PDB file of N, CA, C, O and CB in Angstrom:
ATOM      1  N   UNK A   1      88.096 129.707 126.337  1.00  0.00           N
ATOM      2  CA  UNK A   1      89.285 129.610 125.520  1.00  0.00           C
ATOM      3  C   UNK A   1      89.427 128.171 125.016  1.00  0.00           C
ATOM      4  O   UNK A   1      89.266 127.218 125.778  1.00  0.00           O
ATOM      5  CB  UNK A   1      90.540 130.053 126.318  1.00  0.00           C
ATOM      6  N   UNK A   2      89.727 128.030 123.742  1.00  0.00           N
ATOM      7  CA  UNK A   2      89.914 126.717 123.121  1.00  0.00           C
ATOM      8  C   UNK A   2      91.377 126.307 123.220  1.00  0.00           C
ATOM      9  O   UNK A   2      92.280 127.133 123.087  1.00  0.00           O
ATOM     10  CB  UNK A   2      89.454 126.734 121.640  1.00  0.00           C
ATOM     11  N   UNK A   3      91.594 125.018 123.458  1.00  0.00           N
ATOM     12  CA  UNK A   3      92.938 124.480 123.643  1.00  0.00           C
ATOM     13  C   UNK A   3      93.153 123.294 122.716  1.00  0.00           C
ATOM     14  O   UNK A   3      92.274 122.447 122.557  1.00  0.00           O
ATOM     15  CB  UNK A   3      93.165 124.066 125.111  1.00  0.00           C
ATOM     16  N   UNK A   4      94.337 123.242 122.102  1.00  0.00           N
ATOM     17  CA  UNK A   4      94.679 122.106 121.242  1.00  0.00           C
ATOM     18  C   UNK A   4      94.956 120.905 122.136  1.00  0.00           C
ATOM     19  O   UNK A   4      95.789 120.968 123.041  1.00  0.00           O
ATOM     20  CB  UNK A   4      95.918 122.427 120.325  1.00  0.00           C
ATOM     21  N   UNK A   5      94.249 119.812 121.872  1.00  0.00           N
ATOM     22  CA  UNK A   5      94.440 118.600 122.663  1.00  0.00           C
ATOM     23  C   UNK A   5      95.209 117.541 121.889  1.00  0.00           C
ATOM     24  O   UNK A   5      95.802 116.639 122.483  1.00  0.00           O
ATOM     25  CB  UNK A   5      93.097 118.044 123.106  1.00  0.00           C
ATOM     26  N   UNK A   6      95.201 117.649 120.551  1.00  0.00           N
ATOM     27  CA  UNK A   6      95.863 116.628 119.738  1.00  0.00           C
ATOM     28  C   UNK A   6      96.062 117.187 118.338  1.00  0.00           C
ATOM     29  O   UNK A   6      95.261 117.992 117.863  1.00  0.00           O
ATOM     30  CB  UNK A   6      95.034 115.301 119.699  1.00  0.00           C
ATOM     31  N   UNK A   7      97.133 116.757 117.681  1.00  0.00           N
ATOM     32  CA  UNK A   7      97.352 117.113 116.278  1.00  0.00           C
ATOM     33  C   UNK A   7      97.275 115.822 115.476  1.00  0.00           C
ATOM     34  O   UNK A   7      98.126 114.942 115.603  1.00  0.00           O
ATOM     35  CB  UNK A   7      98.739 117.848 116.064  1.00  0.00           C
ATOM     36  N   UNK A   8      96.251 115.728 114.657  1.00  0.00           N
ATOM     37  CA  UNK A   8      96.021 114.536 113.848  1.00  0.00           C
ATOM     38  C   UNK A   8      96.825 114.620 112.549  1.00  0.00           C
ATOM     39  O   UNK A   8      96.985 115.703 111.985  1.00  0.00           O
ATOM     40  CB  UNK A   8      94.514 114.366 113.543  1.00  0.00           C
ATOM     41  N   UNK A   9      97.325 113.486 112.081  1.00  0.00           N
ATOM     42  CA  UNK A   9      98.161 113.477 110.878  1.00  0.00           C
ATOM     43  C   UNK A   9      97.403 113.709 109.572  1.00  0.00           C
ATOM     44  O   UNK A   9      98.013 114.002 108.544  1.00  0.00           O
ATOM     45  CB  UNK A   9      98.877 112.179 110.793  1.00  0.00           C
ATOM     46  N   UNK A  10      96.074 113.578 109.608  1.00  0.00           N
ATOM     47  CA  UNK A  10      95.270 113.772 108.393  1.00  0.00           C
ATOM     48  C   UNK A  10      93.819 114.058 108.767  1.00  0.00           C
ATOM     49  O   UNK A  10      93.420 113.914 109.923  1.00  0.00           O
ATOM     50  CB  UNK A  10      95.354 112.525 107.471  1.00  0.00           C
ATOM     51  N   UNK A  11      93.046 114.461 107.780  1.00  0.00           N
ATOM     52  CA  UNK A  11      91.655 114.848 108.040  1.00  0.00           C
ATOM     53  C   UNK A  11      90.795 113.660 108.468  1.00  0.00           C
ATOM     54  O   UNK A  11      89.886 113.822 109.283  1.00  0.00           O
ATOM     55  CB  UNK A  11      91.054 115.492 106.798  1.00  0.00           C
ATOM     56  N   UNK A  12      91.064 112.482 107.940  1.00  0.00           N
ATOM     57  CA  UNK A  12      90.280 111.295 108.293  1.00  0.00           C
ATOM     58  C   UNK A  12      90.423 110.984 109.785  1.00  0.00           C
ATOM     59  O   UNK A  12      89.430 110.733 110.469  1.00  0.00           O
ATOM     60  CB  UNK A  12      90.727 110.079 107.445  1.00  0.00           C
ATOM     61  N   UNK A  13      91.640 111.000 110.277  1.00  0.00           N
ATOM     62  CA  UNK A  13      91.883 110.744 111.690  1.00  0.00           C
ATOM     63  C   UNK A  13      91.252 111.837 112.551  1.00  0.00           C
ATOM     64  O   UNK A  13      90.637 111.547 113.577  1.00  0.00           O
ATOM     65  CB  UNK A  13      93.391 110.650 111.966  1.00  0.00           C
ATOM     66  N   UNK A  14      91.405 113.080 112.136  1.00  0.00           N
ATOM     67  CA  UNK A  14      90.832 114.207 112.882  1.00  0.00           C
ATOM     68  C   UNK A  14      89.317 114.078 112.974  1.00  0.00           C
ATOM     69  O   UNK A  14      88.747 114.275 114.048  1.00  0.00           O
ATOM     70  CB  UNK A  14      91.209 115.545 112.218  1.00  0.00           C
ATOM     71  N   UNK A  15      88.672 113.759 111.894  1.00  0.00           N
ATOM     72  CA  UNK A  15      87.213 113.610 111.882  1.00  0.00           C
ATOM     73  C   UNK A  15      86.771 112.446 112.764  1.00  0.00           C
ATOM     74  O   UNK A  15      85.769 112.548 113.471  1.00  0.00           O
ATOM     75  CB  UNK A  15      86.707 113.403 110.448  1.00  0.00           C
ATOM     76  N   UNK A  16      87.512 111.346 112.726  1.00  0.00           N
ATOM     77  CA  UNK A  16      87.169 110.177 113.543  1.00  0.00           C
ATOM     78  C   UNK A  16      87.242 110.526 115.032  1.00  0.00           C
ATOM     79  O   UNK A  16      86.344 110.185 115.802  1.00  0.00           O
ATOM     80  CB  UNK A  16      88.117 108.992 113.222  1.00  0.00           C
ATOM     81  N   UNK A  17      88.314 111.205 115.424  1.00  0.00           N
ATOM     82  CA  UNK A  17      88.472 111.600 116.829  1.00  0.00           C
ATOM     83  C   UNK A  17      87.388 112.610 117.223  1.00  0.00           C
ATOM     84  O   UNK A  17      86.795 112.511 118.297  1.00  0.00           O
ATOM     85  CB  UNK A  17      89.884 112.202 117.071  1.00  0.00           C
ATOM     86  N   UNK A  18      87.142 113.568 116.351  1.00  0.00           N
ATOM     87  CA  UNK A  18      86.096 114.565 116.628  1.00  0.00           C
ATOM     88  C   UNK A  18      84.744 113.881 116.837  1.00  0.00           C
ATOM     89  O   UNK A  18      84.019 114.201 117.779  1.00  0.00           O
ATOM     90  CB  UNK A  18      86.002 115.592 115.471  1.00  0.00           C
ATOM     91  N   UNK A  19      84.413 112.947 115.960  1.00  0.00           N
ATOM     92  CA  UNK A  19      83.130 112.248 116.069  1.00  0.00           C
ATOM     93  C   UNK A  19      83.014 111.500 117.400  1.00  0.00           C
ATOM     94  O   UNK A  19      81.971 111.544 118.053  1.00  0.00           O
ATOM     95  CB  UNK A  19      82.958 111.267 114.899  1.00  0.00           C
ATOM     96  N   UNK A  20      84.082 110.821 117.793  1.00  0.00           N
ATOM     97  CA  UNK A  20      84.038 110.053 119.043  1.00  0.00           C
ATOM     98  C   UNK A  20      83.927 110.982 120.255  1.00  0.00           C
ATOM     99  O   UNK A  20      83.195 110.685 121.199  1.00  0.00           O
ATOM    100  CB  UNK A  20      85.293 109.166 119.172  1.00  0.00           C
ATOM    101  N   UNK A  21      84.643 112.093 120.229  1.00  0.00           N
ATOM    102  CA  UNK A  21      84.551 113.043 121.345  1.00  0.00           C
ATOM    103  C   UNK A  21      83.168 113.694 121.395  1.00  0.00           C
ATOM    104  O   UNK A  21      82.624 113.929 122.474  1.00  0.00           O
ATOM    105  CB  UNK A  21      85.642 114.128 121.222  1.00  0.00           C
ATOM    106  N   UNK A  22      82.608 113.983 120.225  1.00  0.00           N
ATOM    107  CA  UNK A  22      81.269 114.566 120.155  1.00  0.00           C
ATOM    108  C   UNK A  22      80.227 113.588 120.687  1.00  0.00           C
ATOM    109  O   UNK A  22      79.279 113.992 121.361  1.00  0.00           O
ATOM    110  CB  UNK A  22      80.931 114.968 118.709  1.00  0.00           C
ATOM    111  N   UNK A  23      80.404 112.297 120.384  1.00  0.00           N
ATOM    112  CA  UNK A  23      79.503 111.273 120.919  1.00  0.00           C
ATOM    113  C   UNK A  23      79.522 111.267 122.447  1.00  0.00           C
ATOM    114  O   UNK A  23      78.530 110.917 123.085  1.00  0.00           O
ATOM    115  CB  UNK A  23      79.891 109.886 120.381  1.00  0.00           C
ATOM    116  N   UNK A  24      80.652 111.654 123.025  1.00  0.00           N
ATOM    117  CA  UNK A  24      80.792 111.719 124.486  1.00  0.00           C
ATOM    118  C   UNK A  24      80.319 113.072 125.036  1.00  0.00           C
ATOM    119  O   UNK A  24      80.513 113.370 126.215  1.00  0.00           O
ATOM    120  CB  UNK A  24      82.260 111.471 124.891  1.00  0.00           C
ATOM    121  N   UNK A  25      79.704 113.879 124.184  1.00  0.00           N
ATOM    122  CA  UNK A  25      79.113 115.176 124.543  1.00  0.00           C
ATOM    123  C   UNK A  25      80.116 116.302 124.772  1.00  0.00           C
ATOM    124  O   UNK A  25      79.815 117.261 125.483  1.00  0.00           O
ATOM    125  CB  UNK A  25      78.298 115.016 125.769  1.00  0.00           C
ATOM    126  N   UNK A  26      81.297 116.197 124.181  1.00  0.00           N
ATOM    127  CA  UNK A  26      82.271 117.275 124.277  1.00  0.00           C
ATOM    128  C   UNK A  26      82.129 118.211 123.079  1.00  0.00           C
ATOM    129  O   UNK A  26      81.754 117.782 121.988  1.00  0.00           O
ATOM    130  CB  UNK A  26      83.706 116.710 124.359  1.00  0.00           C
ATOM    131  N   UNK A  27      82.426 119.476 123.288  1.00  0.00           N
ATOM    132  CA  UNK A  27      82.504 120.434 122.197  1.00  0.00           C
ATOM    133  C   UNK A  27      83.878 120.278 121.564  1.00  0.00           C
ATOM    134  O   UNK A  27      84.886 120.222 122.268  1.00  0.00           O
ATOM    135  CB  UNK A  27      82.259 121.908 122.694  1.00  0.00           C
ATOM    136  N   UNK A  28      83.923 120.209 120.237  1.00  0.00           N
ATOM    137  CA  UNK A  28      85.187 119.972 119.541  1.00  0.00           C
ATOM    138  C   UNK A  28      85.246 120.823 118.285  1.00  0.00           C
ATOM    139  O   UNK A  28      84.256 120.964 117.566  1.00  0.00           O
ATOM    140  CB  UNK A  28      85.354 118.475 119.190  1.00  0.00           C
ATOM    141  N   UNK A  29      86.417 121.388 118.031  1.00  0.00           N
ATOM    142  CA  UNK A  29      86.674 122.113 116.782  1.00  0.00           C
ATOM    143  C   UNK A  29      87.888 121.487 116.109  1.00  0.00           C
ATOM    144  O   UNK A  29      88.787 120.963 116.767  1.00  0.00           O
ATOM    145  CB  UNK A  29      86.905 123.646 117.043  1.00  0.00           C
ATOM    146  N   UNK A  30      87.892 121.553 114.784  1.00  0.00           N
ATOM    147  CA  UNK A  30      89.063 121.140 114.009  1.00  0.00           C
ATOM    148  C   UNK A  30      89.631 122.363 113.313  1.00  0.00           C
ATOM    149  O   UNK A  30      88.892 123.241 112.868  1.00  0.00           O
ATOM    150  CB  UNK A  30      88.701 120.026 112.974  1.00  0.00           C
ATOM    151  N   UNK A  31      90.959 122.410 113.225  1.00  0.00           N
ATOM    152  CA  UNK A  31      91.608 123.525 112.542  1.00  0.00           C
ATOM    153  C   UNK A  31      92.831 122.988 111.823  1.00  0.00           C
ATOM    154  O   UNK A  31      93.697 122.360 112.432  1.00  0.00           O
ATOM    155  CB  UNK A  31      91.998 124.664 113.542  1.00  0.00           C
ATOM    156  N   UNK A  32      92.895 123.239 110.514  1.00  0.00           N
ATOM    157  CA  UNK A  32      94.051 122.790 109.743  1.00  0.00           C
ATOM    158  C   UNK A  32      95.278 123.616 110.136  1.00  0.00           C
ATOM    159  O   UNK A  32      95.195 124.832 110.303  1.00  0.00           O
ATOM    160  CB  UNK A  32      93.775 122.904 108.216  1.00  0.00           C
ATOM    161  N   UNK A  33      96.401 122.941 110.278  1.00  0.00           N
ATOM    162  CA  UNK A  33      97.629 123.656 110.639  1.00  0.00           C
ATOM    163  C   UNK A  33      98.185 124.359 109.413  1.00  0.00           C
ATOM    164  O   UNK A  33      97.790 124.066 108.285  1.00  0.00           O
ATOM    165  CB  UNK A  33      98.685 122.688 111.236  1.00  0.00           C
ATOM    166  N   UNK A  34      99.097 125.283 109.641  1.00  0.00           N
ATOM    167  CA  UNK A  34      99.734 125.997 108.539  1.00  0.00           C
ATOM    168  C   UNK A  34     100.968 125.275 108.024  1.00  0.00           C
ATOM    169  O   UNK A  34     101.662 125.763 107.132  1.00  0.00           O
ATOM    170  CB  UNK A  34     100.107 127.396 108.973  1.00  0.00           C
ATOM    171  N   UNK A  35     101.232 124.116 108.593  1.00  0.00           N
ATOM    172  CA  UNK A  35     102.400 123.338 108.167  1.00  0.00           C
ATOM    173  C   UNK A  35     102.198 122.809 106.749  1.00  0.00           C
ATOM    174  O   UNK A  35     101.081 122.784 106.232  1.00  0.00           O
ATOM    175  CB  UNK A  35     102.661 122.168 109.142  1.00  0.00           C
ATOM    176  N   UNK A  36     103.283 122.395 106.143  1.00  0.00           N
ATOM    177  CA  UNK A  36     103.227 121.872 104.776  1.00  0.00           C
ATOM    178  C   UNK A  36     102.386 120.591 104.707  1.00  0.00           C
ATOM    179  O   UNK A  36     101.737 120.324 103.696  1.00  0.00           O
ATOM    180  CB  UNK A  36     104.650 121.599 104.251  1.00  0.00           C
ATOM    181  N   UNK A  37     102.401 119.814 105.776  1.00  0.00           N
ATOM    182  CA  UNK A  37     101.608 118.587 105.811  1.00  0.00           C
ATOM    183  C   UNK A  37     100.146 118.927 106.093  1.00  0.00           C
ATOM    184  O   UNK A  37      99.832 120.001 106.607  1.00  0.00           O
ATOM    185  CB  UNK A  37     102.157 117.607 106.881  1.00  0.00           C
ATOM    186  N   UNK A  38      99.278 118.013 105.756  1.00  0.00           N
ATOM    187  CA  UNK A  38      97.845 118.206 105.982  1.00  0.00           C
ATOM    188  C   UNK A  38      97.468 117.753 107.382  1.00  0.00           C
ATOM    189  O   UNK A  38      96.691 116.812 107.542  1.00  0.00           O
ATOM    190  CB  UNK A  38      97.018 117.441 104.933  1.00  0.00           C
ATOM    191  N   UNK A  39      98.010 118.413 108.396  1.00  0.00           N
ATOM    192  CA  UNK A  39      97.705 118.067 109.773  1.00  0.00           C
ATOM    193  C   UNK A  39      96.539 118.912 110.271  1.00  0.00           C
ATOM    194  O   UNK A  39      96.278 120.003 109.766  1.00  0.00           O
ATOM    195  CB  UNK A  39      98.940 118.260 110.671  1.00  0.00           C
ATOM    196  N   UNK A  40      95.844 118.377 111.277  1.00  0.00           N
ATOM    197  CA  UNK A  40      94.688 119.068 111.837  1.00  0.00           C
ATOM    198  C   UNK A  40      94.778 119.102 113.347  1.00  0.00           C
ATOM    199  O   UNK A  40      95.035 118.082 113.987  1.00  0.00           O
ATOM    200  CB  UNK A  40      93.385 118.397 111.398  1.00  0.00           C
ATOM    201  N   UNK A  41      94.563 120.285 113.917  1.00  0.00           N
ATOM    202  CA  UNK A  41      94.517 120.434 115.361  1.00  0.00           C
ATOM    203  C   UNK A  41      93.107 120.110 115.833  1.00  0.00           C
ATOM    204  O   UNK A  41      92.123 120.512 115.211  1.00  0.00           O
ATOM    205  CB  UNK A  41      94.940 121.869 115.796  1.00  0.00           C
ATOM    206  N   UNK A  42      93.023 119.389 116.923  1.00  0.00           N
ATOM    207  CA  UNK A  42      91.749 119.107 117.552  1.00  0.00           C
ATOM    208  C   UNK A  42      91.703 119.968 118.806  1.00  0.00           C
ATOM    209  O   UNK A  42      92.546 119.845 119.694  1.00  0.00           O
ATOM    210  CB  UNK A  42      91.571 117.568 117.879  1.00  0.00           C
ATOM    211  N   UNK A  43      90.706 120.839 118.860  1.00  0.00           N
ATOM    212  CA  UNK A  43      90.595 121.788 119.962  1.00  0.00           C
ATOM    213  C   UNK A  43      89.351 121.511 120.789  1.00  0.00           C
ATOM    214  O   UNK A  43      88.311 121.105 120.269  1.00  0.00           O
ATOM    215  CB  UNK A  43      90.570 123.222 119.435  1.00  0.00           C
ATOM    216  N   UNK A  44      89.483 121.743 122.102  1.00  0.00           N
ATOM    217  CA  UNK A  44      88.369 121.603 123.029  1.00  0.00           C
ATOM    218  C   UNK A  44      88.381 122.791 123.987  1.00  0.00           C
ATOM    219  O   UNK A  44      89.411 123.445 124.145  1.00  0.00           O
ATOM    220  CB  UNK A  44      88.451 120.253 123.807  1.00  0.00           C
ATOM    221  N   UNK A  45      87.256 123.074 124.622  1.00  0.00           N
ATOM    222  CA  UNK A  45      87.253 124.154 125.614  1.00  0.00           C
ATOM    223  C   UNK A  45      88.210 123.820 126.765  1.00  0.00           C
ATOM    224  O   UNK A  45      88.287 122.678 127.216  1.00  0.00           O
ATOM    225  CB  UNK A  45      85.816 124.393 126.157  1.00  0.00           C
ATOM    226  N   UNK A  46      88.917 124.815 127.214  1.00  0.00           N
ATOM    227  CA  UNK A  46      89.887 124.630 128.292  1.00  0.00           C
ATOM    228  C   UNK A  46      89.246 124.018 129.538  1.00  0.00           C
ATOM    229  O   UNK A  46      89.884 123.251 130.260  1.00  0.00           O
ATOM    230  CB  UNK A  46      90.534 125.962 128.646  1.00  0.00           C
ATOM    231  N   UNK A  47      87.983 124.361 129.782  1.00  0.00           N
ATOM    232  CA  UNK A  47      87.281 123.861 130.970  1.00  0.00           C
ATOM    233  C   UNK A  47      87.030 122.357 130.913  1.00  0.00           C
ATOM    234  O   UNK A  47      86.783 121.741 131.950  1.00  0.00           O
ATOM    235  CB  UNK A  47      85.961 124.588 131.134  1.00  0.00           C
ATOM    236  N   UNK A  48      87.085 121.754 129.733  1.00  0.00           N
ATOM    237  CA  UNK A  48      86.841 120.319 129.569  1.00  0.00           C
ATOM    238  C   UNK A  48      88.127 119.530 129.366  1.00  0.00           C
ATOM    239  O   UNK A  48      88.085 118.322 129.131  1.00  0.00           O
ATOM    240  CB  UNK A  48      85.912 120.083 128.398  1.00  0.00           C
ATOM    241  N   UNK A  49      89.255 120.198 129.454  1.00  0.00           N
ATOM    242  CA  UNK A  49      90.542 119.609 129.085  1.00  0.00           C
ATOM    243  C   UNK A  49      90.841 118.294 129.796  1.00  0.00           C
ATOM    244  O   UNK A  49      91.171 117.307 129.138  1.00  0.00           O
ATOM    245  CB  UNK A  49      91.638 120.583 129.376  1.00  0.00           C
ATOM    246  N   UNK A  50      90.735 118.258 131.106  1.00  0.00           N
ATOM    247  CA  UNK A  50      91.091 117.047 131.850  1.00  0.00           C
ATOM    248  C   UNK A  50      90.187 115.876 131.495  1.00  0.00           C
ATOM    249  O   UNK A  50      90.664 114.754 131.324  1.00  0.00           O
ATOM    250  CB  UNK A  50      91.023 117.311 133.346  1.00  0.00           C
ATOM    251  N   UNK A  51      88.898 116.122 131.382  1.00  0.00           N
ATOM    252  CA  UNK A  51      87.961 115.057 131.025  1.00  0.00           C
ATOM    253  C   UNK A  51      88.242 114.539 129.621  1.00  0.00           C
ATOM    254  O   UNK A  51      88.236 113.331 129.386  1.00  0.00           O
ATOM    255  CB  UNK A  51      86.513 115.556 131.125  1.00  0.00           C
ATOM    256  N   UNK A  52      88.485 115.448 128.697  1.00  0.00           N
ATOM    257  CA  UNK A  52      88.729 115.058 127.308  1.00  0.00           C
ATOM    258  C   UNK A  52      90.018 114.255 127.199  1.00  0.00           C
ATOM    259  O   UNK A  52      90.086 113.310 126.413  1.00  0.00           O
ATOM    260  CB  UNK A  52      88.796 116.300 126.398  1.00  0.00           C
ATOM    261  N   UNK A  53      91.033 114.608 127.968  1.00  0.00           N
ATOM    262  CA  UNK A  53      92.300 113.877 127.912  1.00  0.00           C
ATOM    263  C   UNK A  53      92.103 112.402 128.230  1.00  0.00           C
ATOM    264  O   UNK A  53      92.700 111.539 127.586  1.00  0.00           O
ATOM    265  CB  UNK A  53      93.310 114.487 128.882  1.00  0.00           C
ATOM    266  N   UNK A  54      91.270 112.112 129.217  1.00  0.00           N
ATOM    267  CA  UNK A  54      91.007 110.711 129.579  1.00  0.00           C
ATOM    268  C   UNK A  54      90.304 109.972 128.439  1.00  0.00           C
ATOM    269  O   UNK A  54      90.679 108.853 128.092  1.00  0.00           O
ATOM    270  CB  UNK A  54      90.152 110.638 130.861  1.00  0.00           C
ATOM    271  N   UNK A  55      89.294 110.601 127.869  1.00  0.00           N
ATOM    272  CA  UNK A  55      88.551 109.974 126.771  1.00  0.00           C
ATOM    273  C   UNK A  55      89.446 109.820 125.542  1.00  0.00           C
ATOM    274  O   UNK A  55      89.415 108.789 124.871  1.00  0.00           O
ATOM    275  CB  UNK A  55      87.293 110.806 126.418  1.00  0.00           C
ATOM    276  N   UNK A  56      90.241 110.847 125.252  1.00  0.00           N
ATOM    277  CA  UNK A  56      91.144 110.791 124.098  1.00  0.00           C
ATOM    278  C   UNK A  56      92.137 109.652 124.248  1.00  0.00           C
ATOM    279  O   UNK A  56      92.442 108.961 123.276  1.00  0.00           O
ATOM    280  CB  UNK A  56      91.892 112.122 123.928  1.00  0.00           C
ATOM    281  N   UNK A  57      92.638 109.452 125.444  1.00  0.00           N
ATOM    282  CA  UNK A  57      93.584 108.359 125.693  1.00  0.00           C
ATOM    283  C   UNK A  57      92.946 107.023 125.309  1.00  0.00           C
ATOM    284  O   UNK A  57      93.591 106.183 124.681  1.00  0.00           O
ATOM    285  CB  UNK A  57      94.028 108.341 127.184  1.00  0.00           C
ATOM    286  N   UNK A  58      91.686 106.827 125.683  1.00  0.00           N
ATOM    287  CA  UNK A  58      90.968 105.598 125.339  1.00  0.00           C
ATOM    288  C   UNK A  58      90.758 105.488 123.829  1.00  0.00           C
ATOM    289  O   UNK A  58      90.907 104.408 123.257  1.00  0.00           O
ATOM    290  CB  UNK A  58      89.615 105.547 126.066  1.00  0.00           C
ATOM    291  N   UNK A  59      90.416 106.590 123.191  1.00  0.00           N
ATOM    292  CA  UNK A  59      90.197 106.589 121.737  1.00  0.00           C
ATOM    293  C   UNK A  59      91.488 106.205 121.014  1.00  0.00           C
ATOM    294  O   UNK A  59      91.479 105.348 120.130  1.00  0.00           O
ATOM    295  CB  UNK A  59      89.699 107.982 121.253  1.00  0.00           C
ATOM    296  N   UNK A  60      92.588 106.839 121.390  1.00  0.00           N
ATOM    297  CA  UNK A  60      93.856 106.560 120.727  1.00  0.00           C
ATOM    298  C   UNK A  60      94.326 105.139 121.010  1.00  0.00           C
ATOM    299  O   UNK A  60      94.881 104.480 120.131  1.00  0.00           O
ATOM    300  CB  UNK A  60      94.917 107.562 121.171  1.00  0.00           C
ATOM    301  N   UNK A  61      94.109 104.670 122.221  1.00  0.00           N
ATOM    302  CA  UNK A  61      94.501 103.304 122.568  1.00  0.00           C
ATOM    303  C   UNK A  61      93.699 102.287 121.751  1.00  0.00           C
ATOM    304  O   UNK A  61      94.258 101.302 121.269  1.00  0.00           O
ATOM    305  CB  UNK A  61      94.301 103.053 124.077  1.00  0.00           C
ATOM    306  N   UNK A  62      92.416 102.518 121.596  1.00  0.00           N
ATOM    307  CA  UNK A  62      91.577 101.584 120.838  1.00  0.00           C
ATOM    308  C   UNK A  62      91.907 101.623 119.339  1.00  0.00           C
ATOM    309  O   UNK A  62      91.783 100.611 118.648  1.00  0.00           O
ATOM    310  CB  UNK A  62      90.088 101.912 121.058  1.00  0.00           C
ATOM    311  N   UNK A  63      92.324 102.785 118.842  1.00  0.00           N
ATOM    312  CA  UNK A  63      92.671 102.875 117.416  1.00  0.00           C
ATOM    313  C   UNK A  63      93.962 102.125 117.118  1.00  0.00           C
ATOM    314  O   UNK A  63      94.141 101.624 116.008  1.00  0.00           O
ATOM    315  CB  UNK A  63      92.808 104.345 116.986  1.00  0.00           C
ATOM    316  N   UNK A  64      94.869 102.040 118.096  1.00  0.00           N
ATOM    317  CA  UNK A  64      96.104 101.281 117.891  1.00  0.00           C
ATOM    318  C   UNK A  64      95.822  99.785 117.870  1.00  0.00           C
ATOM    319  O   UNK A  64      96.501  99.034 117.171  1.00  0.00           O
ATOM    320  CB  UNK A  64      97.127 101.610 118.987  1.00  0.00           C
ATOM    321  N   UNK A  65      94.832  99.353 118.626  1.00  0.00           N
ATOM    322  CA  UNK A  65      94.470  97.940 118.622  1.00  0.00           C
ATOM    323  C   UNK A  65      93.798  97.537 117.313  1.00  0.00           C
ATOM    324  O   UNK A  65      93.905  96.389 116.882  1.00  0.00           O
ATOM    325  CB  UNK A  65      93.552  97.631 119.797  1.00  0.00           C
ATOM    326  N   UNK A  66      93.096  98.497 116.675  1.00  0.00           N
ATOM    327  CA  UNK A  66      92.390  98.212 115.420  1.00  0.00           C
ATOM    328  C   UNK A  66      93.360  98.146 114.240  1.00  0.00           C
ATOM    329  O   UNK A  66      93.060  97.506 113.233  1.00  0.00           O
ATOM    330  CB  UNK A  66      91.316  99.280 115.157  1.00  0.00           C
ATOM    331  N   UNK A  67      94.504  98.794 114.351  1.00  0.00           N
ATOM    332  CA  UNK A  67      95.471  98.840 113.250  1.00  0.00           C
ATOM    333  C   UNK A  67      96.124  97.518 113.004  1.00  0.00           C
ATOM    334  O   UNK A  67      96.961  97.399 112.110  1.00  0.00           O
ATOM    335  CB  UNK A  67      96.523  99.862 113.519  1.00  0.00           C
TER     336      UNK A  67
END
């Protein structure tokens, strides 16, 4: 079962996060939300959820430092 781990505000951010998670050997899917905004859900297998959360935290933290 796939689980949403993060909702990215745009496709560029979603792709960047997907690429970084894929580099860490995680399976990742992107799915555009049905909302009016161009948001994207980042999904991972439920079995990898805890591991991905740790890596995602590092990715998001490093992206805030780059801004």
